[in-house]
KOLVO-389721 format. One record per residue (C-alpha): residue in one letter; x, y, z. Coordinates in pm, whole numbers, padded with zeros to 5 digits, always signed. Example, Ala and Ser with C-alpha at 12.3 -4.5 7.8 and 13.67 -1.06 7.14 Angstrom:
BEGIN
A+01230-00450+00780
S+01367-00106+00714
//
This chain:
BEGIN
M-05599-07198+01204
I-05797-07278+01521
R-06123-07464+01529
L-06369-07367+01798
T-06453-07714+01927
H-06568-08050+01799
K-06922-07959+01902
F-07124-07666+01775
V-07110-07386+02032
P-07352-07100+01967
T-07199-06856+02213
A-07048-06545+02061
L-06817-06505+02358
L-06644-06838+02303
L-06620-06777+01929
S-06463-06439+01994
A-06199-06599+02212
A-06133-06879+01967
I-06062-06657+01668
S-05877-06377+01843
I-05535-06301+01705
I-05252-06490+01869
G-04882-06413+01869
T-04692-06090+01829
A-04506-05930+01542
Q-04184-06114+01476
D-03890-06077+01238
T-04014-06351+01010
K-04152-06382+00661
Y-04411-06625+00792
P-04580-06447+01085
P-04818-06644+01304
Q-05176-06562+01236
N-05525-06699+01285
Q-05717-06527+01012
Q-06009-06760+00947
I-06341-06816+01120
P-06421-07184+01180
S-06672-07326+00934
P-07010-07450+01060
E-06999-07757+01278
C-07229-07932+01034
L-06954-07900+00771
T-06674-08028+00993
L-06493-08281+00778
R-06484-08632+00921
G-06327-08952+00793
A-06479-09122+00491
W-06600-09401+00717
E-06811-09139+00897
G-06964-09012+00577
G-06737-08712+00513
Y-06957-08433+00642
T-07329-08382+00680
P-07457-08085+00476
C-07604-07807+00684
T-07977-07778+00714
D-08147-07441+00693
V-08172-07449+01073
T-07809-07535+01151
H-07682-07294+00886
Q-07892-07010+01030
Q-07773-07090+01383
W-07411-07058+01273
L-07481-06743+01070
N-07662-06583+01364
D-07373-06668+01592
I-07096-06517+01381
T-07315-06215+01302
H-07367-06157+01674
W-06992-06199+01729
R-06923-05937+01461
M-07164-05690+01619
E-07026-05750+01968
R-06665-05738+01851
R-06711-05405+01675
I-06860-05257+01990
R-06578-05393+02208
I-06303-05246+01989
G-06484-04919+01918
Y-06468-04989+01546
N-06450-04686+01315
D-06500-04746+00942
A-06392-04396+00834
R-06101-04512+00617
Y-06324-04752+00425
R-06542-04453+00332
M-06252-04238+00212
P-06277-04178-00166
T-05899-04208-00198
L-05908-04566-00065
L-06217-04701-00242
W-05992-04860-00507
T-05880-05119-00253
Q-06227-05273-00240
S-06198-05402-00598
S-05823-05466-00614
F-05853-05838-00671
I-05533-05937-00852
Q-05203-05807-00720
P-04868-05960-00807
Q-04556-05900-00606
M-04311-05791-00872
M-03935-05790-00833
V-03774-05478-00979
Q-03522-05715-01138
D-03790-05873-01358
R-03674-05839-01718
Y-04030-05776-01836
F-04035-05463-01617
Y-03702-05299-01702
D-03473-05325-02006
P-03112-05257-01900
Y-02995-05248-02260
A-03246-04986-02372
H-03219-04816-02029
K-03594-04783-01983
Y-03884-04914-01780
T-04109-05141-01987
V-04436-05124-01795
D-04641-05185-02110
R-04454-05506-02183
Y-04495-05625-01824
L-04869-05557-01820
D-04927-05699-02167
D-04769-06027-02058
L-04999-06057-01756
E-05304-05959-01957
K-05225-06226-02212
R-05146-06498-01959
Y-05412-06450-01691
G-05629-06148-01764
G-05433-05859-01614
I-05398-05706-01270
D-05556-05439-01052
A-05253-05343-00844
V-04885-05426-00824
L-04652-05456-00525
I-04313-05339-00653
W-04034-05505-00454
S-03709-05308-00455
T-03539-05424-00135
Y-03489-05782-00010
P-03297-05999-00091
N-03028-05752-00208
M-03066-05509+00082
G-02779-05532+00327
I-02515-05582+00059
D-02411-05233+00176
D-02555-04960+00398
R-02832-04847+00161
N-03160-04858+00351
Q-03496-04954+00203
H-03551-04607+00055
D-03195-04580-00072
M-03262-04896-00270
M-03555-04717-00435
R-03340-04412-00499
S-03089-04640-00672
M-03343-04753-00930
P-03284-04618-01283
G-03355-04248-01306
G-03364-04210-00929
L-03693-04108-00769
A-03790-03903-01075
G-03762-04217-01286
V-03958-04417-01029
H-04232-04152-01027
Q-04264-04171-01405
M-04276-04549-01387
V-04557-04531-01128
E-04748-04299-01358
D-04708-04554-01639
F-04894-04805-01420
H-05157-04547-01332
R-05213-04479-01701
H-05328-04841-01727
G-05551-04814-01418
V-05311-05019-01204
R-05247-04909-00846
V-04892-04926-00707
L-04768-05040-00367
F-04417-05059-00225
P-04295-05254+00079
M-04188-05120+00417
M-03933-05318+00619
M-03939-05229+00984
W-03674-05495+01035
D-03440-05263+00844
Q-03275-05108+01148
G-02914-05193+01063
T-02854-04987+00749
R-02843-04609+00706
D-03059-04418+00953
P-03319-04220+00757
G-03276-03923+00989
K-03646-03902+01076
S-03918-04133+01197
W-04003-04415+00959
P-04372-04311+00940
D-04267-03965+00820
A-03995-04096+00589
I-04234-04343+00425
A-04515-04090+00388
E-04285-03835+00225
I-04120-04066-00027
M-04449-04230-00125
K-04596-03886-00189
E-04294-03793-00400
I-04339-04093-00628
D-04723-04088-00610
A-04754-04446-00483
D-05091-04574-00364
G-05010-04810-00081
I-04764-04992+00141
N-04717-05360+00215
G-04592-05412+00571
D-04334-05687+00528
T-04332-05936+00820
Q-04572-05714+01015
D-04877-05829+01209
G-05054-05505+01131
V-04911-05167+01033
P-04933-04922+01329
L-05176-04630+01309
A-04886-04380+01311
F-04809-04466+00948
S-05163-04386+00830
Q-05159-04063+01031
A-04826-03963+00875
S-04956-04019+00522
D-05268-03815+00599
K-05052-03537+00743
V-04861-03493+00415
G-05185-03497+00216
H-05121-03830+00046
T-05339-04102+00198
L-05195-04452+00162
A-05353-04795+00181
F-05167-05017+00428
E-05150-05392+00378
P-04961-05592+00642
E-04823-05933+00557
G-04953-06079+00883
G-05287-06053+01056
P-05342-05731+01253
S-05535-05698+01576
D-05907-05653+01528
E-05873-05288+01633
A-05611-05227+01364
L-05853-05340+01094
A-05982-04982+01100
W-05663-04851+00938
N-05524-05164+00770
V-05769-05163+00481
M-05594-05454+00310
T-05414-05768+00432
W-05249-06074+00294
G-05412-06408+00360
Q-05150-06676+00430
Y-05381-06965+00503
Q-05391-07334+00544
F-05640-07482+00300
P-05874-07755+00430
F-06129-07916+00201
V-06406-07704+00351
P-06317-07338+00292
E-06322-07102+00586
V-06435-06743+00620
D-06166-06477+00638
K-06207-06306+00975
Y-06115-05958+00853
K-06346-05979+00554
W-06626-06086+00790
L-06561-05806+01038
E-06549-05550+00756
T-06686-05668+00421
R-06514-05378+00244
H-06175-05508+00357
M-05958-05654+00081
V-05752-05967+00135
N-05495-06085-00118
I-05438-06454-00055
S-05070-06544-00076
H-04939-06899-00100
R-04614-06816-00272
W-04445-07155-00301
A-04752-07357-00404
R-04725-07482-00760
N-05096-07554-00786
K-05305-07241-00720
T-05651-07400-00697
D-05676-07350-00320
D-05574-06985-00342
L-05822-06907-00616
Q-06115-07098-00470
F-06075-06952-00120
A-06052-06605-00274
F-06365-06657-00483
F-06560-06803-00190
N-06466-06503+00028
G-06508-06244-00247
V-06147-06132-00207
G-05828-06123-00413
W-05511-06312-00487
E-05141-06229-00474
S-05039-06357-00818
W-04674-06386-00721
E-04443-06571-00960
N-04097-06414-00932
I-04013-06502-00570
W-03678-06338-00492
G-03558-06431-00841
I-03689-06790-00810
W-03954-06845-01076
N-04272-07021-00958
G-04480-06967-01267
I-04858-07000-01288
T-04962-07300-01497
P-05186-07252-01803
R-05479-07409-01612
D-05436-07178-01314
S-05381-06881-01545
E-05713-06944-01716
A-05887-07000-01381
T-05745-06667-01264
R-05874-06492-01575
R-06225-06627-01519
M-06235-06570-01144
A-06104-06215-01172
T-06333-06127-01462
I-06635-06225-01256
E-06514-06056-00937
R-06449-05730-01124
G-06791-05757-01287
V-06979-05804-00958
A-06745-05602-00733
P-07025-05391-00572
F-07192-05713-00455
L-06874-05844-00293
V-06872-05571-00028
S-07233-05638+00072
A-07288-05591+00444
T-07530-05885+00435
W-07285-06137+00290
E-07396-06490+00373
P-07113-06745+00359
F-07189-07117+00333
Y-07525-07065+00166
P-07671-07420+00155
T-07594-07620-00158
H-07721-07953-00289
R-07391-08120-00373
Y-07114-08258-00155
G-06801-08046-00186
V-06973-07742-00340
F-06963-07429-00124
A-07136-07100-00187
S-07146-06743-00064
R-07452-06525-00112
W-07407-06150-00181
P-07734-05947-00175
L-07746-05590-00309
D-08042-05362-00383
G-08293-05642-00444
N-08051-05845-00656
T-07826-06129-00545
V-07501-06287-00659
W-07375-06626-00550
T-07010-06729-00584
L-06953-07104-00574
V-06654-07338-00572
N-06639-07712-00640
R-06371-07857-00414
N-06410-08205-00565
E-06176-08342-00828
Y-06468-08440-01050
D-06731-08250-01248
L-07074-08191-01095
P-07359-08127-01339
G-07718-08077-01230
R-07896-07932-00925
Q-07675-07699-00722
I-07874-07453-00507
S-08232-07370-00412
V-08353-07014-00357
P-08690-06883-00235
A-08910-06830-00538
Q-09006-06472-00628
D-09242-06357-00901
G-09057-06216-01199
M-08713-06320-01074
R-08469-06437-01341
Y-08150-06632-01291
F-07830-06593-01488
D-07533-06826-01494
L-07260-06561-01502
Y-06983-06815-01532
H-07118-06978-01847
G-07290-06663-01976
E-07645-06791-02011
E-07986-06759-01849
L-08107-07046-01635
K-08455-07200-01628
P-08536-07277-01264
E-08716-07589-01147
R-08996-07506-00904
D-08987-07724-00590
G-09254-07609-00344
N-09167-07251-00249
N-08816-07273-00393
D-08656-07236-00731
V-08390-07503-00788
L-08101-07393-01009
S-07909-07647-01214
F-07580-07581-01390
Q-07240-07736-01455
M-06956-07717-01199
E-06615-07824-01327
A-06375-08026-01116
H-06193-07780-00886
G-06398-07516-01064
F-06608-07209-01013
G-06964-07090-01049
A-07143-06757-01028
I-07516-06690-01034
L-07709-06364-01055
A-08071-06337-00941
S-08230-06024-01087
K-08551-05923-01257
D-08341-05800-01545
A-07979-05816-01654
T-07822-05474-01688
P-07608-05396-01994
K-07302-05436-01772
M-07410-05785-01670
Q-07500-05873-02028
D-07152-05769-02136
L-07002-05978-01856
M-07201-06283-01967
T-07098-06235-02329
R-06733-06232-02231
M-06770-06528-01994
K-06961-06738-02251
K-06671-06700-02491
M-06415-06757-02217
T-06574-07077-02081
A-06642-07240-02417
Q-06324-07437-02351
P-06322-07624-02015
L-06048-07564-01761
S-05950-07928-01792
S-05830-07860-02146
Y-05552-07635-02013
S-05229-07791-01893
D-05169-07805-01519
Q-04806-07905-01570
W-04569-07685-01370
K-04236-07601-01529
T-03924-07426-01410
L-03740-07168-01619
P-03407-07279-01764
Q-03110-07052-01701
Q-02816-06977-01924
L-02464-06876-01833
V-02369-06548-02000
D-02067-06609-02218
I-01730-06463-02121
P-01519-06430-02437
P-01160-06552-02405
T-00874-06303-02398
K-00565-06291-02607
R-00335-06555-02462
A-00048-06423-02256
T+00302-06563-02304
S+00437-06452-01966
T+00312-06356-01620
P+00282-05977-01574
E+00363-05811-01245
E+00086-05839-00985
M-00069-06138-01160
V-00039-06498-01049
K-00022-06802-01274
I-00285-07059-01185
P-00174-07397-01321
A-00406-07634-01505
G-00556-07919-01309
D-00843-08161-01258
Y-01081-08023-01001
V-01406-08109-00823
F-01607-07788-00817
R-01843-07806-00519
V-02048-07501-00416
Q-02386-07400-00278
G-02601-07088-00285
I-02671-06892+00033
E-03023-06773-00054
I-03225-06727+00266
E-03544-06873+00119
G-03643-07140-00129
S-03508-07446+00054
N-03377-07692-00207
D-03660-07637-00452
I-03603-07652-00823
G-03531-07301-00947
V-03328-07184-00647
D-02982-07044-00719
V-02829-07116-01063
Q-02808-07371-01342
Y-02452-07444-01449
P-02399-07543-01814
W-02372-07911-01717
E-02698-07909-01517
D-03053-07959-01645
M-03221-07715-01407
P-03135-07456-01137
R-03074-07588-00787
R-02897-07484-00465
F-02632-07756-00432
H-02376-07819-00704
E-02087-08056-00768
H-01899-08121-01092
R-01565-08271-01183
M-01384-08065-01446
H-01049-07984-01597
V-00942-07624-01539
H-00705-07480-01798
A-00416-07264-01684
F-00482-06891-01655
L-00346-06576-01497
M-00531-06405-01211
D-00483-06062-01058
K-00299-06104-00732
Y-00527-05839-00577
P-00868-05692-00654
V-00858-05394-00891
T-00769-05082-00694
N-00887-04724-00718
T-00551-04629-00872
E-00584-04889-01146
F-00943-04796-01222
K-00851-04427-01250
K-00585-04515-01508
F-00861-04681-01709
L-01082-04374-01685
D-00799-04138-01780
A-00709-04352-02082
T-01060-04418-02214
H-01279-04140-02070
Y-01526-04416-01993
H-01857-04292-01856
P-02157-04525-01831
V-02495-04426-01976
D-02657-04521-01646
D-02420-04334-01415
L-02624-04318-01095
N-02407-04444-00806
F-02105-04483-01037
L-01793-04447-00818
R-02020-04296-00557
D-01743-04250-00299
W-01519-04058-00542
K-01522-03677-00558
N-01433-03456-00854
G-01323-03747-01068
T-01089-03909-00818
Y-01086-04125-00509
P-01034-03999-00152
A-00682-03940-00031
G-00519-04255+00098
W-00748-04487-00100
D-00504-04565-00381
R-00455-04930-00269
K-00812-04989-00161
P-01031-05194-00396
V-01251-04992-00628
T-01621-05029-00546
W-01949-04880-00668
V-01883-05042-01005
S-02143-05251-01183
L-02083-05577-01365
E-02084-05374-01688
D-01827-05129-01550
A-01603-05417-01444
R-01626-05578-01786
A-01537-05249-01954
Y-01224-05220-01741
A-01128-05582-01807
A-01163-05538-02185
W-00942-05228-02175
A-00680-05418-01974
G-00685-05712-02217
K-00836-05931-01948
R-01176-06067-01848
L-01372-06149-01536
P-01316-06499-01399
H-01564-06778-01422
E-01675-06869-01074
W-01506-07208-01080
E-01179-07039-01180
W-01211-06805-00882
Q-01282-07094-00646
Y-01004-07311-00792
A-00760-07025-00733
A-00888-06988-00375
Q-00868-07359-00291
G-00545-07440-00471
G-00707-07744-00626
D-00812-07884-00285
Q-01191-07893-00317
N-01228-07944+00060
R-01037-07630+00166
L-01287-07405+00345
Y-01093-07076+00325
P-00807-06962+00104
W-00558-07004+00393
G-00694-07332+00535
D-00987-07490+00714
I-01008-07271+01025
W-01139-06915+01024
E-00863-06668+01113
S-00990-06318+01188
A-00642-06171+01136
N-00659-06269+00769
V-00954-06040+00695
P-01063-05684+00780
M-01238-05606+01106
P-01614-05642+01040
D-01807-05316+01012
K-02136-05360+01201
G-02246-04998+01200
R-02530-04831+01011
S-02297-04642+00774
L-02022-04793+00562
T-01668-04707+00658
N-01431-04827+00384
P-01250-05147+00288
D-00895-05228+00383
G-00611-05200+00136
V-00587-05499-00095
D-00244-05590+00045
A-00332-05542+00413
H-00375-05914+00490
P-00103-06117+00314
S-00154-06404+00558
G-00490-06464+00392
A-00330-06571+00063
S-00450-06880-00120
P-00214-07174-00193
F-00142-07019-00534
G-00056-06682-00375
V-00374-06490-00460
I-00446-06229-00191
D-00755-06055-00056
M-01004-06312-00178
V-01228-06318+00129
G-01383-06070+00371
N-01286-05733+00220
V-01511-05679-00084
W-01730-05913-00283
Q-01597-05987-00632
W-01792-06009-00957
T-01769-06336-01153
D-02037-06497-01372
E-02384-06385-01475
Y-02685-06614-01519
I-03002-06524-01699
D-03347-06668-01753
E-03659-06526-01916
H-03740-06310-01615
T-03428-06260-01401
R-03055-06192-01417
G-02821-06284-01135
G-02457-06195-01074
I-02244-06445-00883
L-02043-06281-00608
R-01753-06445-00432
G-01559-06379-00114
G-01799-06186+00106
S-01730-05839+00243
Y-01638-05652+00561
Y-01989-05507+00607
Q-02228-05688+00843
P-02547-05489+00916
Q-02708-05594+01240
G-03058-05651+01371
S-03217-05881+01115
I-03173-06220+00953
W-03308-06083+00623
Y-03005-05881+00513
F-02796-06016+00224
P-02594-06296+00386
Q-02218-06335+00373
A-02038-06616+00190
Y-01688-06634+00333
R-01640-07006+00272
N-01486-07130-00050
D-01783-07360-00112
Q-02045-07083-00093
H-02147-06806-00329
G-02383-06511-00323
K-02630-06440-00601
L-02707-06071-00642
L-03025-06008-00840
L-02945-05764-01121
M-03168-05482-01243
A-02958-05200-01385
P-02608-05059-01320
S-02742-04783-01092
Y-02912-05038-00870
D-02646-05312-00894
R-02349-05098-00794
S-02253-05137-00430
G-02005-05000-00182
T-01893-05353-00096
V-01857-05507-00444
G-01539-05491-00647
F-01365-05730-00887
R-01041-05885-01004
C-00950-05999-01353
V-00801-06302-01521
Q-00624-06360-01851
D-00593-06669-02064
I-00242-06807-02111
E-00070-07026-02364
//
């Protein structure tokens, strides 16, 4: 955020320069942007010893308003602004799409892997109950799992249960509830499978096929015009919403944006909303645990909020207080939506009280004011003055009651309660329409209980380890298994998640821990067990199929590289892949074995030496692993016995660098995660956002789980263990 100067400068030219977009699109989830117009100089916050700030007078407020209005007019002329897309009937929904969560496809409220069905009703009912429902949803099907193999961003969608036909039906389930659906586009995805056509065409075609409504441009400072043109060409107009701030010119076709702000005490005007009042911003402050800033800046600007809780499988839940504030804010914004696109919006309408900020929204002789109290204390009494008009009535929309103005000269002074960190909304009209009366009835009931009565305590979600039942105890060591002796062991490991830092909720919660975290260490006694010397091969898995006729209910992507019920010639000693955690467990049960706990896998890799970095020692040896595949299409893994020099101290082979190996599963109320060990041979290039490798013994990958079709991968296999007497 850039302030113009420490002195009020009324020149539109300087203001234009000060708030122009800086930086270029980068491969980052936090793109640089300058999306806010500096607040009036009279509201510039100073130190307490200087009196905080001096409220604007009518004169200074009008000077500032005239200046930014002139800048808007001049800027539109300079860029040749065309508002055609904001007038398109197919995109009008964006102008009242106030609440939009980013939803991970792995969210357990969205899909039930046991019943094998999408549960859109359950997902929406939960949000309605907790914070009043949503207007649109951004369905996230790609990062952080993408890059585990060569499936590109659209292949990940095709891997969702039911394929694209199932996705289309799921989208229609949202539409049935009046909820619009967006998907992401990742232009950093240039290292996986080539789509075989331009990305604008590929995106337009698949979005038409599933009847989606819009696209979020991940990491992009504006989505290029070519994408809008491609969607128009196929007869399925899409709303584009870049994560970062576009150029002013690109506002014409980016009808939505995210707002990733800083949040000073004095709110600031969103530049895109000011340039085009029909533009929708969804403010996103994903890691914040208190959402007051997000909600108040949205309400002040008449825009929306990205109600994002499941952040890459890390739960950052909305507190009860923020949930109730969301319900109230969104109810009002939906009720006065036509006002909030007023071309004569007046931000920073003068108020009486320090720390209360208002926007004025005139429409057809009526006016709405949205107000926020940035103070941490309640403010009853006089709030705003408005020019008196004969027959004008005033309604407190927030509290659902009519106000009795106090005449002060030529003004009507309006008094009402503003809660600490709260909201206010006023309607000036000669009569309240039935719609407004209904809004006030609902708000009166809603605000009978103050926001302060709702808990603002943030809590993480506890995770549980999914039980692995013991096997029948072996009395001897079968061929191609290795006995792992009992021993005391310090289990030390860390997650490799790209985001989340060391926040509570990142990674997993082991049974001995009180909450999920990234870094783990625990001293334990490991009982003796048997472990497969090699990962399970195609030959061994085919024996299982021939003996049991196993076929999963969700069979999409099952043994995807097999043909006609068998594996390719020469693949008999290669590890089986394209098997889900459920498929691996089924094989293990048939074989009288089980999947290893992660600490068993790591103990077998380290030989009891908790400081050993790799199974063979502390120095990376490229000869001990397959040659990395850095192409855009998967080749195939090496044979499980191709690198005997990579054996662990106990003699276990092919633990690292060929295929990932399934171990434990962790679950919380919203997310399941499978722990993968060993890394793989596939290394897609061109972006830091692909699923990272974990070749070291003290690192693990966490693959977010949705359904077998989605979870199966060309680089994930498994090996088994068996308990021993």
